[in-house]
N, C-alpha and C positions, 0 to 999 in steps of 0.2 A: 219958735227960731231954731226947736230942735228938727221939726220937718226938713226945713229948710238946709240943714247941715246935714240930716240922711239922703237928699235930694244930692247937693253939690260932693256928698260920696261915693253914691252910687254911679255917679255919672261914668268917673275914668271904671271903675270896677268894670261896668258894664261892657268899656272900652276893650279892657284888658280881657276879658271874656269872649271876646266877638273875635279879637285877633289871635288867643288862642285855639280855638275851631279853625280859624278858617287856616293854620297854618297846621293844623291836624294830618299825618299821614294817611294815603288812600282815596279821599275824592270821594268815595261814591257813599253808597247808602246804606252801609252796613258801619257799626261801628261808633266808637265816642271820638274820636281821631287824636286818643293818647295810644293804640294798640289795636291789636287783629288776633281773631280769636279764630284757631284751624283745628279743626276736627280732621284724626288720624291716628292710625291702628296705635297701640302700643305693645301689640304682642305677634310681631308681624315680621320676624327678622328680615334682612333687606329690603323689604319695605317701608314697617315705619317700629321702632320699636323702643321703650321702654327700659334702660339698663339700674342696675342697684340705684346708681347712684341718680338719678332720673335724668339723666343725660340720652336724647333722641336721634336717631340716626333710621338713615334707611332713605329709599331712593323717592319714595315718596313726601319726606321729610325735608328734601335736598329742592326737588321740586316745588315745594309749598314756600320755602325761604325763598329762592327766587322770585316767584311771581308776587310773595309780599313784597320784596325789594324793588319792586316795577311797579309796584302800587305807591311805592313812597314810606314800607317799614321797615327800619333797621332790625337786625333780630333777636336784639332784647325786647322789642317791641311785640312779639309773638307769643300770646299764650297757646299751648296747645292742651286740648281736650281730647278723650277718648273717644272716641266714634264706633261703637259694636255697630254689624251690618244691621243688622233689626230697627236701630234707633235714628242710622242718620236724616231719615226722611222728616220727620220731628224735632228733629235736633234743630234742624234750619227753619222749622217752619214754628218752633218756638222761641228762636233769635238765640240760643244757647250756643253756638257759632256763626261767625261771618263766611265760613265758606268748609269744603270738605276737602281733603284731598287723603281718599282714605280707601286702595283698592275700590272705586267705586263705577263698578258698571253701567254705562247709558243703556237703560231699557227703553222702550216707548211707555211703560208704564209706569216708571221713575220720572218720566221728562212731563208727567201732567201734574206731579207735584215739586217739580227741582228745575232751576235752570240749570242749563248744563254749559260748561266751559270747555272747549277741546274738540275731542281727543289729546290727551298726551301718550297714549299707552295701551298697547293692543297686546294682549294674554289668551292666552286656550287654556277651558279646562281642560284639567286634567286627574288621575289619581297616584296620592302619593304612598308605599306600599315598602313592607320589609323587604329589604336586600334576598331574603333566606325563601320569597314567596314565589308560586307561578306567577308568570307577567299574567294581566286577565286582558282578555279582549273587549271590545264592546259588547259584544255577544252576551257576554259572562258575566256583565255586570250587575244586573238582579239576581247573581244567585251570589251576593257578596251584604258585609255586614258595613256601612260603612260612616262614617265620620262626616258630619260639617258643621258648619254652623245657621241657626234660624234667622231667618229674613239676609239670605244670601243667594245669588240665580243661580247658585251652583249647586246649594239645595234641592231648589225648585225643580229644577232640569232631571235631576237624579229621581225624583220620586215620578213626577210626569212621562216623559223621556224611556224612561228605563224600569220602572217599577221596583227600584232596589229599596231592600231595605236598610231604612234612615234612622242612624242617632243624631241629634241636634244639639250642640253644648250652644254656650255664651261665645266659646274662644275656642279659633282650632288649638292654639296650646294643649287645649284638652284632650285634645283627638289622639296624641303624637306617645304618650306611653298607654294606651292601649293596644296600637296596631304592633308595639315592640313588646306588649307582652302577651299579644296574639289575641285577646277579645274583641281585637276591629280588624278589617280585612284590610282597610286603605280609607285614605281622608281623601275628599276631593273640596278641591276649589283650584283654583287660578295655578297656571303653571310657575309663576311668578313666586305667588307665596310659597310653595312646595316646592321650591327649588333653595328656600333661605331657611326653609328648616333642616334638611336633608342635609346644607352643609354645616349645622350647627357641629359642635366639638364635640359635645353629649351624645353626639345621635350620629357622628363618624361613620362610615361603613354600614350603619343597620336601616339606610331608611332609602329610597331610589326613588323614582318618576317611573311610572309605569309608559311613557308617553306617546299616549293617547289625548288627540285634538279633539276635544270631544263642541268645542264651543269657540267662536270671538267676543275676545272681551273686549271693548275698546272701556281704557279708564278714563274717565271723566273729572271736572271740578265742578264738585256741589254748591251752588249759591241758591238762597232764597228765592222765590218764583217772581216775585219783582223785586227783581234783582237789577242795578242798572251798569251793574260791573261787568259783566257777559263780555263784553266787547273789549274789554282793557286786557282782563284773561286770557283771553284766546293771542293779542300783541300779544301779551307776554309771555303765553310758550313759542309762539314763532319766533321769539329773538330767543329764546334757551334754545331752538331747536337750532337756529343760523349761527348762533354764535362755539356750537360746539360745548357747550354747558349739559345739552342732556347724556351724550354720548358718554361726558365726562360722569356724569350721576352712573350710567348704565355701568360703567368697567369696575368706579370705586364699590356699588351696591352688588353687584351678578358677578363679576369676573371670576370672585375665588371657586367658585360653585361649579364652575360651567357653564351655566345657563345660556343660553345666546336670545334673548328677544329678538321680536320684530322691531322694524326702522319706525322710529316715530311717521303714528300715522297722519294722515293730513287734518286738517282744522276741520269739523263738521262730516267727518266721514262717517260714525256709529252711526245706525238706524235710531229713530229716531219716532219713527212712527213706523207701524202693522202695516 
């Protein structure tokens, strides 16, 4: 009798579980149906920033929230995880996150490990220097002591192409005091990121961009290599641009800094092969 009673109870419980799974947001291959976990930067003003109250803001945060909404997730169903540059591929491989929207440049090397949707933004590598410093040229980069973050395309380019004296840190924000204090000549990364730092109240008037367009950095949404969500995310990005949300996110996050980014790039415009 106990076995029969257990079977009777199991049937409605199983039906309830199947119904809950079918109603879960996203409809993709990642996540558990109850929410979505997205990797972002926590220390990039204007891009991805967590404040003292654990509130999140920035262009990538807005983009990620929009995409999640198009996949069927409400803002309250999003869990934000910090995605350090050097660990992004591993986070996707391990299943720590469902996607990464973290100033993540699409490169041929990364495209072998990550499925990219997009791009959704085009930035250019530049230098952030002290406002009192002489503006460097591309030819003088090799004479500078630069700061960047390990695992970033910016750091690798400075070493490979310019022979720069590079000091790697875990986060970009660790570099800023060194520039203001004079122990570092410049921070190098994408101009969108640098503009966010230069616009912070605590560094007002002390930091400026050199104005060097050293590369094209196409930001993509990183997904696990076997993801079935690439097309859905591309469709969400297209709608975001078409309905004016992309322009609004740009204005809200970069308008006060004076930084004027490139127009939204076309889906599939980033190089993924050599």
